[in-house]
N, C-alpha and C positions, 0 to 999 in steps of 0.2 A: 504494498501500499504505500502511494506518495501522499502523505498527510495534508502537502500544502495544495498539491496538483487537484488533490479531489474534494477540498473543500468549498462548498459554496460562500461561505460568508466569515473571513478570519477578523479575529482581534489580536492585534498584535500591542504588546507591553515594551516600550521604548523608558528605560532610565535616564539620570540625569547623569550617569559615568558615561552613557553614549553619546548623548547630546550636548553636552557640556567639555568643553575642553579644561582639562589640570589648568594648564599654564596661562592663561589669559580670561577664565572665566567665561568666555564668550561660546555663543553657538559653535559646535565643529561642522562647519559647511561643509567639508569634503566627504564626511561620514553621512550627511542628512541627505547630498544631492545625489550619492548612490545609493544609499534607502528610497528616497525619492522615486529614483528610475526604478528598484525593485517592483515598490506599490505600482507605477503605472503599466510595468508587465503584466500584473497581475490582474488590473483592471482591464486590460487590453483584450484579456482571455475571460471574460466575463463573471470574474470572480470580484465579490463586494469584500470590501476592507475598511477598519476602523482602528484608530492609532488610541492607546492610552499613553500619556504622555508625561512625564515628571518633568522637571527644568525649571519652572516658574520661581519657585524660592533659591535655586542655585544661582538663575540670571538674575534676580532681584537682588541678590547679595551684591554684584558688583556696581551695578546702577547706584545703589543706595550707600556703595563706600563699606559695607560693614565685614568684609573680609572673611576669614574663614572660622573665626571664634564661634564658639555656641553662642545662640540666641535661644532669647524668650519668647514665651509663646506669640506676645504681641509683635516683635522682630521679625518672626518667621511670617505672620500672617502681612506685616507691611512689605516684607520681601517677595510675597507670592504676589501682591497687589502691582507690587512695581515690576514683576516680571511678566506676568501675565502674556501683555502686549509684545514683548520682547520675544516671548516663545512661541505666539501666534505668526509674528512677522520671520523667525526662523522658518515654520513651516510653510508658510505661505510662499517664501521667496524660491525652494526647493521642489513643490508640488505646483505650482501653476508655470514653469516651464515646460513641465509633463503635459501641460492640459487638465490640471486637475484642480477644483476649487475644493476648499477644506473650510471647516465653520467649527469654531468653538463650543465645547460642550461642558461645563462645569457642576459637579454631581455633588450631594451630601449623602450619607448615609440613608437618610431617609428617604432620597430619590428612587433608591433599591430595595429597601424595606419595607415604607408605606405603599399600600397598595394602589391608592389613586396617583401618587406621584409616583410611582412605578411606572403604572399606564401612559401617563404623560410623556414620562421621560422616553420610554420606549416608543411612543408614537412619534416624537419628535427626530429619534435616532434613525427610525425607519424610513421616516420621509425623506432625509437626508442622503440616505444609501441608495433610496430610490431614484432619486436627482441625479445621482452620478458624485458626489460630495464623498470625500474623504475625511470624517469626523474625528476631531482631536481630543479625547476626553481627559478632563484630570479632575483631582479633586479639588472642590472650592474651600481650597487653605485659608483664602483671607477670612473667611467666617467659623470654619471650624475649631470647634476646641478638641484638647487633650482626649475627653472623656468622650466625645463625639465625632470620632475621623475611624475611614478604614484602616490606617495603620499603615498601611503600606501599597502601592501602586499594582502589586501580583495580586491581592485580593482585591481592588478594584475592578483590575481586568476581569477577575472570575466573575465578578457580580454584573458587568458589564455584559461579558459574554451568555452569561445565564439571560440578560432582560433579552436580547436581541435575537437569542435563539442560534448564536452561533454553532458552527460546525468544528471550529479549530480557534484554540487559544496559543498564542505562540508568546512565551516569555524570553526577551534575547536576555542572555545572563552573560556574567564573566569566567564560565565554564560551559562545556559544549554538551550538557546532560548531566545526569546522574551516574555516581560511580558506586562500586562497593564498599570504598572508603574515600578519603582524602586523596585524592592522585597527586598534591604537592607535597604529601607528607609520606605517601606509603606507594611504593613505587610497583606492589602487587596487585593496586587497585584497578579492577575490571569494570570497565566502561558497559552500560546496560541501555540496550538501544529501545527496547519497548517493557512496558510494563501494564499489564493487564487489571492489576489490581494493587492498589495501596492497602498494602499489609503493615503489619507492626515490624518484620523485618525491612520491609521498604524505608519506612519512616525511619528505622534505626540508621540506615546508610546515610539519609540525607543530614541525621543531627550530627555528622562530622566533616560534611563535604565542603561547607563554607562557612564555617564558623567567625562569627562578628561581621561580616560583610555589609555594610550598611544596614538597612532594615528589611533589605530582600535576599536575604539568603535561601539557599535550598530547601530549608524548613518552611519557610513561608510561601517557597514556590510549590511546594508538595499541598499545603495547605490551599494555595488556588486551584491546583488541578484535583484537589477533592471537590470543591464546589463545582468546577466543570464538568467535571465526570459524573455527578448525580445531576447534572442539567442537561446530560447527551452530548457534552462537547468534549472533544479529546483534545490534550494538553500538549504541545512541543515548546520543550526546554534545548536551546542551542547557544552558541558562543555568537555574543552581539558585535565584539569588537572585531569586525572586518568587514571590508564591502560588501554591499549588497548581500546580507545573511540569508536572506528567505532564498534566493537563487543556490547560496552554496549547500544549503541543505538539499534541494532538489537536484544538484549535479553529485552529493553522494556525500556532503561533509556530516561529520557527527552530530546527531542530537538523541536526545530521548522523547519517544512518544507515550504516554499515557492513554489509555483508553478510556473511553466513555461506557458507563454500565447500561445506558439507555440512547433513546432518541431524543434531540431537543423537543420537539413536539409530543411526545409521550411524559417525557418528564413534566411538562409546563401542564400537562393537565392532570398528571396525578398530583402535581402541587394542587390544583385547584380541587380536585376531587376529595383530596385526603387531608390537607392541611389549613383548609381556612373554614372558620366557622361561621355559617349560612347565616345572612341578615335580614331574610324572608325570601318570599318564595312568588312564580311567576305564572299561572294556570293557563294552558294555551289548549285552542281547539285540536282536533285529530288531525287537520290539515298541516298544522304546524308542525305535531309530533311526526308525522310521515316525513316533513320537510327535513327537520332534525336528523332524523334517523339514516336521511340519504347526507347527511354531511354540510346541510344548508344551515346559515345562520339563521337568528330567532328574529323576527321581523314583529313590528307593534302590529299589525295586520291580523297576526295569527293569536295574540295574547285577549285575555278573556278577563282577566283579575289579578290582584296584586295585593300580597298581605305582608306584614312586618314593618322593619321600618331601617330600609337598608339605603344607601349613599351611592352617589357616582364610583364606581369603582370594586363596589363591595361582591361579595358571593353570594348567589341566592340558588334556589332550589327551584328548578323551571318541573311543573307538574302538570298532568294532564288534566282533563275536569273531573277525572275520578277523585282525583289527590295522590293518583300514583307519580314516582319520581321517573323522570325522565331525563334528567342529568343536571348537573351543576355547571355554575358557569359565573362570569363577570359582567354585571349589569352595566351598561355604559350611560344610563341614567338613574336619576334618583328616585325614590316610588312616588314623590309628588307628580315628577315628571312622566313618570310610567304610565300613573292615573291619566292624565290628561290624552295621552297619546294610544291607547288601547284601542284596537279595532282599527287605526289609520292606516293609509297607505304611507309610504315611506316619503312621497312628495308633498303629503299633509302636513308633515311632523314641524317643520320650521313655522308655519302659519299659527301651531297651535302652542309653541313652547319660546319661539325664537330663535331656533336655532336645531342644527340636527339633520336629521334626513337617514343616518344609518340604524343597523340593528338595534333592537334591546341587548339583545347578548349576540356577539359575533362569533362565527363557528371556530376561530383561534382559539377562543376563550369559555369555550363551553366541553366538559367531559360528560360523555353520554352514562347514563346508568347500564349496568347489566339487565338483558331483557329478562322480564318477568316469567317465571315459571307457574302456570295457572295450575289449582290442584286438582289431580285426577276425581 
């Protein structure tokens, strides 16, 4: 399997050590230009790619004259604010000559953990990708607190991969994958090209691979790979400090691939079905039941009644008129809006509530229940 060539949607995490030169504190334009050409190559063959980029704080240090000393939280936030424009300028200057537009998306943990914000952030990223843009995502360090942060961009990248339903998460590292021990300390350490399951044995190997390397050592990368695997996304760890690292892997350079335990769509629907507490119910007619079981979205036209206290983005149970569960999904309207559009055609929704026209529950956000077995 060629993990990169086979992926439909790829999230790549780029750390500060790759993006910012140690000697000058400025963007490493040579590395960035080669990486941008790498991205353009994948885009040209129809793949979508999203970048999770560090670097704002490192670039802001130089702009504010903060040097290399330890920074207080307020100083980190100030450096992030000063460095964000430099970071995006660096990405724009290398992507645009390759015919690629970019857009900055700043996230906080609430954007991946709170359902409504999750749905809004996902819609923004999906729209950008559909428009051919290469989104550049970073944690919103200007407002984050130590208690409410992802902690490292490996974890952020995994959450973003989960959010957009990526096939592959690429973590560019200072090492070309996972070894049985730290290869810089143990000459007998063996490279592991493929991991089918992150077991306790694998975790023990990671504990000694990259001790103390920033906030993104091998242990955090395994934690990210575990998040990605549960979302149906494979993870590839490879050496970032070389020109066009994605092309290098495709041409045979070493990497480690961690296999997913499911598919992105199945993982997302399992999360909806089993992890979210329903806040209400939508009762639908027989025509809507048939449409849902054929893989269609739930349209307002087929809805007859609602109950509970759900808001936009909350989980609801979809029931037939006899009260039997048809499935569980995320409502795109709150209960008051849903009451106003019951039975309406999609083209009449905007006149009723002032916006919309989309389904009550989209097929992508619906997990169907197992068919009922009638008693003999």
